[in-house]
PyMOL CGO cylinders between C-alpha atoms (Angstrom):
from pymol import cmd
from pymol.cgo import CYLINDER

trace = [
    CYLINDER, -51.52, -41.38, 27.99, -53.31, -44.55, 28.97, 0.3, 1, 1, 1, 1, 1, 1,
    CYLINDER, -53.31, -44.55, 28.97, -56.49, -45.42, 27.09, 0.3, 1, 1, 1, 1, 1, 1,
    CYLINDER, -56.49, -45.42, 27.09, -59.71, -46.37, 28.97, 0.3, 1, 1, 1, 1, 1, 1,
    CYLINDER, -59.71, -46.37, 28.97, -60.57, -49.80, 27.82, 0.3, 1, 1, 1, 1, 1, 1,
    CYLINDER, -60.57, -49.80, 27.82, -63.48, -52.04, 28.83, 0.3, 1, 1, 1, 1, 1, 1,
    CYLINDER, -63.48, -52.04, 28.83, -62.48, -55.76, 28.70, 0.3, 1, 1, 1, 1, 1, 1,
    CYLINDER, -62.48, -55.76, 28.70, -65.40, -57.98, 27.97, 0.3, 1, 1, 1, 1, 1, 1,
    CYLINDER, -65.40, -57.98, 27.97, -65.05, -61.67, 28.72, 0.3, 1, 1, 1, 1, 1, 1,
    CYLINDER, -65.05, -61.67, 28.72, -66.97, -64.90, 29.77, 0.3, 1, 1, 1, 1, 1, 1,
    CYLINDER, -66.97, -64.90, 29.77, -66.74, -65.28, 33.55, 0.3, 1, 1, 1, 1, 1, 1,
    CYLINDER, -66.74, -65.28, 33.55, -64.82, -68.63, 32.94, 0.3, 1, 1, 1, 1, 1, 1,
    CYLINDER, -64.82, -68.63, 32.94, -62.13, -66.58, 31.26, 0.3, 1, 1, 1, 1, 1, 1,
    CYLINDER, -62.13, -66.58, 31.26, -61.41, -64.28, 34.07, 0.3, 1, 1, 1, 1, 1, 1,
    CYLINDER, -61.41, -64.28, 34.07, -57.76, -65.41, 34.22, 0.3, 1, 1, 1, 1, 1, 1,
    CYLINDER, -57.76, -65.41, 34.22, -57.24, -64.23, 30.67, 0.3, 1, 1, 1, 1, 1, 1,
    CYLINDER, -57.24, -64.23, 30.67, -58.56, -60.77, 31.58, 0.3, 1, 1, 1, 1, 1, 1,
    CYLINDER, -58.56, -60.77, 31.58, -56.03, -60.82, 34.57, 0.3, 1, 1, 1, 1, 1, 1,
    CYLINDER, -56.03, -60.82, 34.57, -53.32, -61.77, 31.99, 0.3, 1, 1, 1, 1, 1, 1,
    CYLINDER, -53.32, -61.77, 31.99, -54.19, -58.95, 29.63, 0.3, 1, 1, 1, 1, 1, 1,
    CYLINDER, -54.19, -58.95, 29.63, -54.24, -56.35, 32.48, 0.3, 1, 1, 1, 1, 1, 1,
    CYLINDER, -54.24, -56.35, 32.48, -50.92, -57.75, 33.81, 0.3, 1, 1, 1, 1, 1, 1,
    CYLINDER, -50.92, -57.75, 33.81, -49.45, -57.65, 30.40, 0.3, 1, 1, 1, 1, 1, 1,
    CYLINDER, -49.45, -57.65, 30.40, -50.34, -53.85, 29.97, 0.3, 1, 1, 1, 1, 1, 1,
    CYLINDER, -50.34, -53.85, 29.97, -48.50, -53.28, 33.19, 0.3, 1, 1, 1, 1, 1, 1,
    CYLINDER, -48.50, -53.28, 33.19, -45.25, -54.89, 31.96, 0.3, 1, 1, 1, 1, 1, 1,
    CYLINDER, -45.25, -54.89, 31.96, -42.55, -52.24, 31.32, 0.3, 1, 1, 1, 1, 1, 1,
    CYLINDER, -42.55, -52.24, 31.32, -41.76, -53.73, 27.98, 0.3, 1, 1, 1, 1, 1, 1,
    CYLINDER, -41.76, -53.73, 27.98, -45.37, -53.71, 26.81, 0.3, 1, 1, 1, 1, 1, 1,
    CYLINDER, -45.37, -53.71, 26.81, -46.02, -51.42, 23.81, 0.3, 1, 1, 1, 1, 1, 1,
    CYLINDER, -46.02, -51.42, 23.81, -49.52, -50.38, 25.25, 0.3, 1, 1, 1, 1, 1, 1,
    CYLINDER, -49.52, -50.38, 25.25, -51.10, -49.40, 28.53, 0.3, 1, 1, 1, 1, 1, 1,
    CYLINDER, -51.10, -49.40, 28.53, -54.70, -49.13, 29.46, 0.3, 1, 1, 1, 1, 1, 1,
    CYLINDER, -54.70, -49.13, 29.46, -56.95, -48.48, 32.42, 0.3, 1, 1, 1, 1, 1, 1,
    CYLINDER, -56.95, -48.48, 32.42, -59.14, -51.60, 32.90, 0.3, 1, 1, 1, 1, 1, 1,
    CYLINDER, -59.14, -51.60, 32.90, -62.82, -50.89, 33.36, 0.3, 1, 1, 1, 1, 1, 1,
    CYLINDER, -62.82, -50.89, 33.36, -64.22, -54.34, 33.06, 0.3, 1, 1, 1, 1, 1, 1,
    CYLINDER, -64.22, -54.34, 33.06, -67.16, -55.27, 35.30, 0.3, 1, 1, 1, 1, 1, 1,
    CYLINDER, -67.16, -55.27, 35.30, -66.16, -57.84, 37.86, 0.3, 1, 1, 1, 1, 1, 1,
    CYLINDER, -66.16, -57.84, 37.86, -69.35, -57.81, 40.04, 0.3, 1, 1, 1, 1, 1, 1,
    CYLINDER, -69.35, -57.81, 40.04, -72.26, -60.29, 39.64, 0.3, 1, 1, 1, 1, 1, 1,
    CYLINDER, -72.26, -60.29, 39.64, -75.15, -59.59, 37.51, 0.3, 1, 1, 1, 1, 1, 1,
    CYLINDER, -75.15, -59.59, 37.51, -77.99, -57.78, 39.22, 0.3, 1, 1, 1, 1, 1, 1,
    CYLINDER, -77.99, -57.78, 39.22, -80.77, -55.27, 38.19, 0.3, 1, 1, 1, 1, 1, 1,
    CYLINDER, -80.77, -55.27, 38.19, -78.28, -52.26, 38.15, 0.3, 1, 1, 1, 1, 1, 1,
    CYLINDER, -78.28, -52.26, 38.15, -75.69, -54.16, 36.27, 0.3, 1, 1, 1, 1, 1, 1,
    CYLINDER, -75.69, -54.16, 36.27, -76.77, -53.13, 32.74, 0.3, 1, 1, 1, 1, 1, 1,
    CYLINDER, -76.77, -53.13, 32.74, -77.02, -49.35, 33.79, 0.3, 1, 1, 1, 1, 1, 1,
    CYLINDER, -77.02, -49.35, 33.79, -73.64, -49.34, 35.45, 0.3, 1, 1, 1, 1, 1, 1,
    CYLINDER, -73.64, -49.34, 35.45, -72.10, -51.37, 32.60, 0.3, 1, 1, 1, 1, 1, 1,
    CYLINDER, -72.10, -51.37, 32.60, -73.40, -49.07, 29.89, 0.3, 1, 1, 1, 1, 1, 1,
    CYLINDER, -73.40, -49.07, 29.89, -71.94, -46.10, 31.90, 0.3, 1, 1, 1, 1, 1, 1,
    CYLINDER, -71.94, -46.10, 31.90, -68.66, -47.66, 32.02, 0.3, 1, 1, 1, 1, 1, 1,
    CYLINDER, -68.66, -47.66, 32.02, -68.59, -48.62, 28.40, 0.3, 1, 1, 1, 1, 1, 1,
    CYLINDER, -68.59, -48.62, 28.40, -69.68, -45.13, 27.20, 0.3, 1, 1, 1, 1, 1, 1,
    CYLINDER, -69.68, -45.13, 27.20, -66.70, -43.61, 29.12, 0.3, 1, 1, 1, 1, 1, 1,
    CYLINDER, -66.70, -43.61, 29.12, -64.27, -45.78, 27.44, 0.3, 1, 1, 1, 1, 1, 1,
    CYLINDER, -64.27, -45.78, 27.44, -62.07, -45.23, 24.33, 0.3, 1, 1, 1, 1, 1, 1,
    CYLINDER, -62.07, -45.23, 24.33, -62.37, -48.92, 23.34, 0.3, 1, 1, 1, 1, 1, 1,
    CYLINDER, -62.37, -48.92, 23.34, -63.59, -52.31, 24.10, 0.3, 1, 1, 1, 1, 1, 1,
    CYLINDER, -63.59, -52.31, 24.10, -61.54, -55.61, 24.00, 0.3, 1, 1, 1, 1, 1, 1,
    CYLINDER, -61.54, -55.61, 24.00, -63.57, -58.77, 23.75, 0.3, 1, 1, 1, 1, 1, 1,
    CYLINDER, -63.57, -58.77, 23.75, -61.68, -61.84, 24.96, 0.3, 1, 1, 1, 1, 1, 1,
    CYLINDER, -61.68, -61.84, 24.96, -62.90, -64.67, 22.59, 0.3, 1, 1, 1, 1, 1, 1,
    CYLINDER, -62.90, -64.67, 22.59, -63.05, -68.35, 23.60, 0.3, 1, 1, 1, 1, 1, 1,
    CYLINDER, -63.05, -68.35, 23.60, -65.41, -71.26, 23.36, 0.3, 1, 1, 1, 1, 1, 1,
    CYLINDER, -65.41, -71.26, 23.36, -67.21, -69.79, 26.38, 0.3, 1, 1, 1, 1, 1, 1,
    CYLINDER, -67.21, -69.79, 26.38, -67.89, -66.39, 24.80, 0.3, 1, 1, 1, 1, 1, 1,
    CYLINDER, -67.89, -66.39, 24.80, -70.93, -67.57, 22.59, 0.3, 1, 1, 1, 1, 1, 1,
    CYLINDER, -70.93, -67.57, 22.59, -72.87, -68.64, 25.68, 0.3, 1, 1, 1, 1, 1, 1,
    CYLINDER, -72.87, -68.64, 25.68, -71.77, -65.65, 27.90, 0.3, 1, 1, 1, 1, 1, 1,
    CYLINDER, -71.77, -65.65, 27.90, -74.93, -63.54, 27.99, 0.3, 1, 1, 1, 1, 1, 1,
    CYLINDER, -74.93, -63.54, 27.99, -73.19, -60.87, 29.93, 0.3, 1, 1, 1, 1, 1, 1,
    CYLINDER, -73.19, -60.87, 29.93, -70.25, -60.59, 27.42, 0.3, 1, 1, 1, 1, 1, 1,
    CYLINDER, -70.25, -60.59, 27.42, -72.69, -60.59, 24.48, 0.3, 1, 1, 1, 1, 1, 1,
    CYLINDER, -72.69, -60.59, 24.48, -74.81, -57.91, 26.01, 0.3, 1, 1, 1, 1, 1, 1,
    CYLINDER, -74.81, -57.91, 26.01, -71.54, -55.81, 26.60, 0.3, 1, 1, 1, 1, 1, 1,
    CYLINDER, -71.54, -55.81, 26.60, -70.68, -56.16, 22.79, 0.3, 1, 1, 1, 1, 1, 1,
    CYLINDER, -70.68, -56.16, 22.79, -74.21, -55.01, 21.80, 0.3, 1, 1, 1, 1, 1, 1,
    CYLINDER, -74.21, -55.01, 21.80, -73.82, -52.10, 24.10, 0.3, 1, 1, 1, 1, 1, 1,
    CYLINDER, -73.82, -52.10, 24.10, -70.39, -51.00, 22.83, 0.3, 1, 1, 1, 1, 1, 1,
    CYLINDER, -70.39, -51.00, 22.83, -71.89, -51.20, 19.23, 0.3, 1, 1, 1, 1, 1, 1,
    CYLINDER, -71.89, -51.20, 19.23, -74.94, -49.02, 20.31, 0.3, 1, 1, 1, 1, 1, 1,
    CYLINDER, -74.94, -49.02, 20.31, -72.63, -46.49, 22.02, 0.3, 1, 1, 1, 1, 1, 1,
    CYLINDER, -72.63, -46.49, 22.02, -70.35, -46.43, 18.98, 0.3, 1, 1, 1, 1, 1, 1,
    CYLINDER, -70.35, -46.43, 18.98, -67.23, -47.57, 21.09, 0.3, 1, 1, 1, 1, 1, 1,
    CYLINDER, -67.23, -47.57, 21.09, -64.53, -49.26, 19.01, 0.3, 1, 1, 1, 1, 1, 1,
    CYLINDER, -64.53, -49.26, 19.01, -64.26, -52.96, 19.58, 0.3, 1, 1, 1, 1, 1, 1,
    CYLINDER, -64.26, -52.96, 19.58, -61.33, -55.46, 19.08, 0.3, 1, 1, 1, 1, 1, 1,
    CYLINDER, -61.33, -55.46, 19.08, -61.81, -59.25, 19.43, 0.3, 1, 1, 1, 1, 1, 1,
    CYLINDER, -61.81, -59.25, 19.43, -58.81, -61.26, 20.60, 0.3, 1, 1, 1, 1, 1, 1,
    CYLINDER, -58.81, -61.26, 20.60, -58.59, -64.99, 20.57, 0.3, 1, 1, 1, 1, 1, 1,
    CYLINDER, -58.59, -64.99, 20.57, -57.35, -66.14, 23.99, 0.3, 1, 1, 1, 1, 1, 1,
    CYLINDER, -57.35, -66.14, 23.99, -55.82, -69.21, 22.53, 0.3, 1, 1, 1, 1, 1, 1,
    CYLINDER, -55.82, -69.21, 22.53, -53.89, -68.91, 19.13, 0.3, 1, 1, 1, 1, 1, 1,
    CYLINDER, -53.89, -68.91, 19.13, -54.48, -72.64, 18.57, 0.3, 1, 1, 1, 1, 1, 1,
    CYLINDER, -54.48, -72.64, 18.57, -58.31, -72.40, 19.14, 0.3, 1, 1, 1, 1, 1, 1,
    CYLINDER, -58.31, -72.40, 19.14, -60.47, -70.17, 17.07, 0.3, 1, 1, 1, 1, 1, 1,
    CYLINDER, -60.47, -70.17, 17.07, -64.06, -70.71, 18.10, 0.3, 1, 1, 1, 1, 1, 1,
    CYLINDER, -64.06, -70.71, 18.10, -66.91, -69.43, 16.19, 0.3, 1, 1, 1, 1, 1, 1,
    CYLINDER, -66.91, -69.43, 16.19, -67.30, -65.66, 16.65, 0.3, 1, 1, 1, 1, 1, 1,
    CYLINDER, -67.30, -65.66, 16.65, -70.50, -64.49, 18.24, 0.3, 1, 1, 1, 1, 1, 1,
    CYLINDER, -70.50, -64.49, 18.24, -72.89, -62.70, 15.97, 0.3, 1, 1, 1, 1, 1, 1,
    CYLINDER, -72.89, -62.70, 15.97, -72.45, -59.51, 18.01, 0.3, 1, 1, 1, 1, 1, 1,
    CYLINDER, -72.45, -59.51, 18.01, -68.89, -59.36, 16.64, 0.3, 1, 1, 1, 1, 1, 1,
    CYLINDER, -68.89, -59.36, 16.64, -69.96, -59.47, 13.02, 0.3, 1, 1, 1, 1, 1, 1,
    CYLINDER, -69.96, -59.47, 13.02, -67.86, -57.14, 11.04, 0.3, 1, 1, 1, 1, 1, 1,
    CYLINDER, -67.86, -57.14, 11.04, -65.53, -56.30, 13.84, 0.3, 1, 1, 1, 1, 1, 1,
    CYLINDER, -65.53, -56.30, 13.84, -61.83, -56.83, 13.75, 0.3, 1, 1, 1, 1, 1, 1,
    CYLINDER, -61.83, -56.83, 13.75, -60.63, -59.99, 15.38, 0.3, 1, 1, 1, 1, 1, 1,
    CYLINDER, -60.63, -59.99, 15.38, -56.91, -60.91, 16.00, 0.3, 1, 1, 1, 1, 1, 1,
    CYLINDER, -56.91, -60.91, 16.00, -54.61, -63.40, 17.73, 0.3, 1, 1, 1, 1, 1, 1,
    CYLINDER, -54.61, -63.40, 17.73, -53.31, -62.34, 20.92, 0.3, 1, 1, 1, 1, 1, 1,
    CYLINDER, -53.31, -62.34, 20.92, -50.18, -60.25, 20.20, 0.3, 1, 1, 1, 1, 1, 1,
    CYLINDER, -50.18, -60.25, 20.20, -48.56, -57.22, 21.72, 0.3, 1, 1, 1, 1, 1, 1,
    CYLINDER, -48.56, -57.22, 21.72, -48.33, -55.59, 18.29, 0.3, 1, 1, 1, 1, 1, 1,
    CYLINDER, -48.33, -55.59, 18.29, -51.95, -56.27, 17.53, 0.3, 1, 1, 1, 1, 1, 1,
    CYLINDER, -51.95, -56.27, 17.53, -53.26, -54.92, 20.69, 0.3, 1, 1, 1, 1, 1, 1,
    CYLINDER, -53.26, -54.92, 20.69, -50.92, -51.93, 20.44, 0.3, 1, 1, 1, 1, 1, 1,
    CYLINDER, -50.92, -51.93, 20.44, -52.19, -51.09, 16.87, 0.3, 1, 1, 1, 1, 1, 1,
    CYLINDER, -52.19, -51.09, 16.87, -55.77, -51.20, 18.24, 0.3, 1, 1, 1, 1, 1, 1,
    CYLINDER, -55.77, -51.20, 18.24, -54.72, -48.81, 21.12, 0.3, 1, 1, 1, 1, 1, 1,
    CYLINDER, -54.72, -48.81, 21.12, -52.79, -46.45, 18.95, 0.3, 1, 1, 1, 1, 1, 1,
    CYLINDER, -52.79, -46.45, 18.95, -55.68, -46.15, 16.56, 0.3, 1, 1, 1, 1, 1, 1,
    CYLINDER, -55.68, -46.15, 16.56, -58.22, -44.95, 19.36, 0.3, 1, 1, 1, 1, 1, 1,
    CYLINDER, -58.22, -44.95, 19.36, -58.93, -41.25, 19.73, 0.3, 1, 1, 1, 1, 1, 1,
]
cmd.load_cgo(trace, "trace")
């Protein structure tokens, strides 16, 4: 059964979220998930709606790039997931570039983008 996953990312990294969602749809992919990431612009209701989505997920995947540290929305999503006790996995979007991990990810697992790594996270979710 597909896991419900919230994908957190800096808006500049939207194409990588699209890649991840597409990868999950590939018939050879060892994982599948329902993407519940937030795609609408920030407004007053955003945090309430976002928290509801995160609470309803089995896990959160954070796409990490040099943009993440200055992405207030993504950092808030990470904090929210921690508050709601939803498991988090950080994934570097570029294996050749490992930017500083935001403090919100302190102590959380961070991996390179691999099918096996993502599948391992998914298989460990309840």
